[in-house]
DOZA-66181 format. One record per residue (C-alpha): x, y, z; residue in one letter; residue number from 1. Coordinates in steps of 0.1 Angstrom, whole numbers. Layout:
N
X:Y:Z:a:NUM $
...
***
This chain:
75
-53:167:786:m:1 $
-43:149:754:n:2 $
-24:122:773:s:3 $
-56:111:789:i:4 $
-73:106:756:k:5 $
-43:87:742:h:6 $
-42:64:772:i:7 $
-80:58:769:q:8 $
-75:49:733:n:9 $
-46:26:741:a:10 $
-68:8:768:l:11 $
-96:4:742:s:12 $
-72:-11:717:e:13 $
-58:-35:744:l:14 $
-93:-46:752:d:15 $
-100:-53:715:t:16 $
-68:-73:712:e:17 $
-77:-94:743:v:18 $
-112:-100:730:e:19 $
-98:-112:696:k:20 $
-75:-137:714:i:21 $
-104:-149:736:l:22 $
-127:-154:708:l:23 $
-103:-172:686:n:24 $
-111:-209:690:w:25 $
-79:-220:670:d:26 $
-56:-209:698:i:27 $
-52:-234:727:p:28 $
-59:-221:762:l:29 $
-23:-222:774:n:30 $
-13:-202:743:e:31 $
-40:-177:750:k:32 $
-26:-172:785:d:33 $
8:-165:770:n:34 $
-5:-141:745:l:35 $
-27:-122:769:m:36 $
-3:-118:799:l:37 $
18:-90:784:p:38 $
-14:-73:772:l:39 $
-29:-74:806:l:40 $
3:-62:822:q:41 $
3:-32:798:q:42 $
-34:-26:807:k:43 $
-26:-25:844:k:44 $
2:1:839:v:45 $
-20:22:816:l:46 $
-49:20:840:t:47 $
-28:33:869:q:48 $
-13:60:847:t:49 $
-48:71:837:l:50 $
-59:72:873:e:51 $
-29:93:883:d:52 $
-34:117:854:l:53 $
-71:121:862:e:54 $
-62:127:899:y:55 $
-37:154:889:l:56 $
-62:170:865:r:57 $
-88:171:893:d:58 $
-63:180:921:n:59 $
-35:201:906:p:60 $
-6:205:930:p:61 $
3:238:944:t:62 $
36:254:932:p:63 $
67:239:949:n:64 $
47:211:965:q:65 $
47:174:959:p:66 $
17:162:938:c:67 $
5:138:965:g:68 $
-5:109:942:i:69 $
8:83:966:s:70 $
-16:95:993:k:71 $
-47:86:974:y:72 $
-36:51:961:r:73 $
-49:21:978:a:74 $
-17:0:973:e:75 $
***
């Protein structure tokens, strides 16, 4: 699935951005928090999407049946 590769690449880019912010000593801590919050929110959504796509790849739904993703999620 190409979408899995794209999401993995996006997650890698987000990690790089967060790392750049953390390693930049010129940015005050409260500003780092403000810069990282949207990135970490995006990462949470992308991680869940990746898990869902991997689940669907490994457990394809039968025709005319719900996919069952909500059954395997912990939350």
